[in-house]
C-alpha positions in Angstrom: 19.7 14.9 -5.6 18.4 17.8 -3.5 18.7 17.3 0.2 15.4 17.3 2.0 15.4 19.9 4.7 14.3 19.0 8.2 11.2 20.3 9.8 12.0 23.1 12.2 9.9 22.7 15.4 9.6 25.0 18.3 8.7 23.3 21.6 8.0 24.0 25.2 8.0 21.5 28.0 11.2 19.9 26.9 12.2 18.9 30.4 9.0 17.0 31.1 8.4 13.3 30.7 6.7 13.7 27.4 8.7 16.5 26.0 12.1 14.9 26.8 11.0 11.5 25.3 9.6 13.1 22.2 12.8 15.1 21.5 15.0 12.0 22.1 12.9 10.0 19.7 12.9 12.6 16.8 16.0 14.7 17.3 17.7 13.1 14.3 14.7 13.6 12.0 13.7 17.2 12.8 15.4 20.3 14.1 14.0 21.4 17.5 14.1 24.9 18.8 13.7 24.4 22.5 12.2 27.1 24.8 13.7 26.5 28.2 12.4 29.4 30.3 9.1 29.9 32.2 6.3 30.2 29.7 4.6 32.9 31.8 7.5 35.3 31.1 6.3 37.0 27.9 9.4 39.1 27.5 11.7 36.1 27.5 9.5 34.2 25.1 9.4 37.1 22.7 13.2 37.5 22.9 13.6 33.7 22.2 11.2 33.9 19.4 13.1 36.7 17.6 16.2 34.4 17.6 14.2 31.5 16.2 12.3 33.1 13.4 12.7 30.0 11.1 10.2 27.9 13.2 7.7 26.1 11.0 5.8 24.1 13.6 5.1 24.6 17.3 4.3 21.9 19.9 3.2 23.3 23.3 3.7 20.8 26.1 4.7 23.0 29.0 2.5 23.3 32.0 1.5 22.0 35.4 0.2 18.4 34.8 0.4 17.0 38.4 -3.1 16.9 39.8 -1.8 17.5 43.3 0.4 20.5 42.3 -2.6 22.0 40.4 -4.8 21.7 43.4 -2.3 23.1 45.9 -2.0 26.4 44.0 -5.0 26.9 41.6 -4.1 30.5 40.9 -0.7 29.6 39.6 -2.1 26.6 37.7 -4.5 28.9 35.8 -1.6 31.4 35.3 0.7 28.8 33.7 -1.7 26.4 32.0 -4.3 28.9 30.8 -3.1 32.5 30.7 0.5 31.8 29.6 -0.6 29.4 26.9 -3.1 31.8 25.5 -0.5 34.6 25.6 1.9 32.3 23.6 -0.7 31.8 20.9 -1.4 35.5 20.8 2.3 36.3 20.6 2.9 33.8 17.8 -0.1 35.2 15.9 1.4 38.7 16.0 4.9 37.6 15.3 6.8 37.8 12.0 7.3 34.1 11.8 6.3 33.8 8.1 7.1 30.1 8.0 5.0 29.1 11.0 2.1 27.1 9.7 1.0 24.8 12.6 0.5 24.9 16.3 -0.3 21.8 18.4 -1.8 22.3 21.9 -1.5 19.4 24.3 -4.8 19.2 26.2 -6.1 16.4 28.4 -8.8 13.9 28.9 -9.5 15.7 32.2 -11.6 18.3 30.2 -14.3 15.6 29.9 -17.0 14.7 32.3 -16.2 11.2 33.6 -18.3 8.5 32.2 -19.0 4.8 32.3 -18.7 4.8 28.5 -15.8 5.6 26.2 -15.4 9.2 25.4 -15.4 10.6 21.9 -14.3 14.1 21.0 -18.0 15.1 21.1 -18.5 13.9 24.6 -19.5 16.5 27.3 -16.7 18.7 28.5 -17.2 19.2 32.3 -13.9 19.0 34.1 -13.9 18.1 37.8 -10.2 19.0 38.5 -8.3 22.4 38.5 -6.0 20.8 35.9 -8.8 19.9 33.6 -10.5 23.3 34.0 -7.2 25.1 33.2 -6.9 23.2 29.9 -10.5 23.7 29.0 -10.0 27.5 29.2 -7.3 27.2 26.4 -9.6 25.0 24.3 -12.4 27.5 24.7 -10.1 30.3 23.5 -9.0 28.3 20.5 -12.6 27.5 19.5 -13.6 31.1 19.8 -10.6 32.6 18.0 -9.3 30.0 15.5 -10.6 32.0 12.5 -8.4 35.0 13.7 -5.3 32.9 14.0 -3.1 33.0 10.9 -1.6 29.5 11.4 -3.4 26.2 11.6 -4.0 25.0 15.2 -4.8 21.5 16.5 -5.7 20.1 19.9 -4.5 16.7 21.2 -6.5 15.5 24.1 -4.0 13.2 25.8 -5.2 10.5 28.1 -2.9 8.8 30.6 0.7 7.6 30.0 3.4 6.4 32.3 7.0 7.5 32.6 9.6 6.8 35.3 10.2 10.6 35.3 6.8 11.1 36.8 6.8 12.1 40.5 4.4 12.8 43.2 0.9 13.7 41.9 0.8 11.1 39.2 -1.4 8.0 39.9 1.1 5.2 39.4 3.8 6.9 41.3 1.4 7.8 44.2 0.2 4.2 44.4 3.8 2.9 44.5 4.6 5.3 47.3 1.5 4.1 49.3 2.5 0.5 48.8 6.0 1.2 50.1 4.6 2.0 53.5 4.2 -1.8 53.8 1.1 -2.0 56.0 -0.7 -5.3 56.6 -3.9 -3.9 55.1 -4.5 -1.0 52.8 -8.0 0.3 52.0 -8.3 2.3 48.8 -11.6 4.0 48.2 -13.2 5.4 45.0 -10.9 3.4 42.8 -13.2 1.1 41.0 -13.0 3.1 37.8 -11.3 3.0 34.4 -8.6 5.0 32.7 -6.8 4.8 29.4 -3.0 4.4 29.4 -1.1 4.7 26.1 2.5 3.6 25.7 4.7 6.7 25.9 6.6 5.9 22.7 3.4 5.5 20.8 2.0 8.7 22.3 4.9 10.5 20.7 4.2 8.8 17.3 0.6 9.9 17.4 1.5 13.5 18.2 3.9 13.5 15.2 1.2 11.9 13.1 -1.2 14.8 14.0 1.6 17.4 13.5 2.7 16.0 10.1 -0.9 16.1 8.8 -1.5 19.5 10.4 -4.9 18.2 11.7 -7.1 21.0 12.9 -9.7 18.9 14.7 -9.7 18.0 18.3 -8.2 14.4 18.5 -8.3 12.0 21.4 -4.9 10.5 22.0 -5.2 7.3 23.9 -5.1 3.5 23.5 -8.8 3.1 23.0 -8.8 0.5 25.8 -10.1 0.9 29.3 -7.9 -0.2 32.2 -9.6 -0.7 35.5 -7.6 1.0 38.3 -8.1 -1.9 40.7 -6.4 -4.2 38.1 -3.6 -1.7 37.6 -3.0 -1.4 41.4 -2.9 -5.2 41.6 -0.3 -5.3 38.8 1.8 -2.7 40.5 1.6 -4.7 43.8 2.7 -7.9 42.1 5.4 -6.3 40.1 6.9 -4.8 43.2 6.4 -8.0 45.3 4.3 -6.2 47.9 2.6 -8.4 50.5 0.0 -5.9 51.7 -3.6 -7.0 51.6 -5.6 -4.6 49.5 -9.2 -3.7 50.2 -11.4 -2.1 47.5 -15.0 -1.1 47.4 -17.3 -2.6 44.8 -19.1 0.6 43.7 -18.3 1.5 40.1 -17.3 5.1 39.4 -17.3 6.9 36.0 -13.9 7.0 34.4 -11.9 8.5 31.5 -11.1 6.2 28.6 -10.9 7.1 24.9 -12.9 6.4 21.8 -10.2 6.7 19.1 -12.4 6.2 16.1 -11.6 9.7 14.8 -7.8 9.0 15.1 -8.3 5.9 12.9 -10.5 7.8 10.4 -7.8 10.4 10.1 -5.4 7.7 9.0 -3.5 6.4 12.0 -3.3 2.7 11.2 -0.6 1.4 13.6 -1.6 -1.2 16.1 -1.9 0.2 19.6 0.7 -1.6 21.7 0.4 -2.4 25.4 1.7 0.3 27.7 4.8 -0.7 29.7 4.7 -0.3 33.5 
């Protein structure tokens, strides 16, 4: 019997919460070619690429994903998330990687205009954050130039997920830090809104589903369930045995939660499991 060869996948962002989990989950099933340097260094990327000419698939996860870090230095955020990513696509397109047939770009739900309704892939893109705007620039480049790109290219619009590797600038970790101050009362404004949190392990499965099928459509990657942030904060409070009295406002704000009908139509049948805090 002939031995089935493993897929050879180039990947950026291997040190991040998502990238490290994805590699850990699939390292026995595929062969990863990990790019470990800064993605904005074109010379280093080209050199690495010349040594990994057998790459068949490419998953681009690297970038600045902390909302706080993105806001502190917008210029650098656009440099890393937008310009460097576009340069990577251009370099790959001009490369001699004859086996490269698919590129998956990890975008974000933050490209959407927040809404009180679930968001489909056709919903209005009107990002309100630097992070969202930086990802939208890459999407716009792909939409405009996909016919000139010699490999198939897909866009995964990832909603929220939680990892213990997340630090400052990620919602759950920031709330935990605020609760640790241990005040008698804590007023949290503009929080009566909904997000969509998908289990990290399942997020990796969905990304590999998209990659294996080489889907060229934009695909929402979320749980398809809205989670009110007030309820999430109360859950964090209870789980950490915090006695602080929380005060919220009643006004409802637009949120970001996914309609995953397209993902289902494309063939992803697994039951969406509850995300673990």
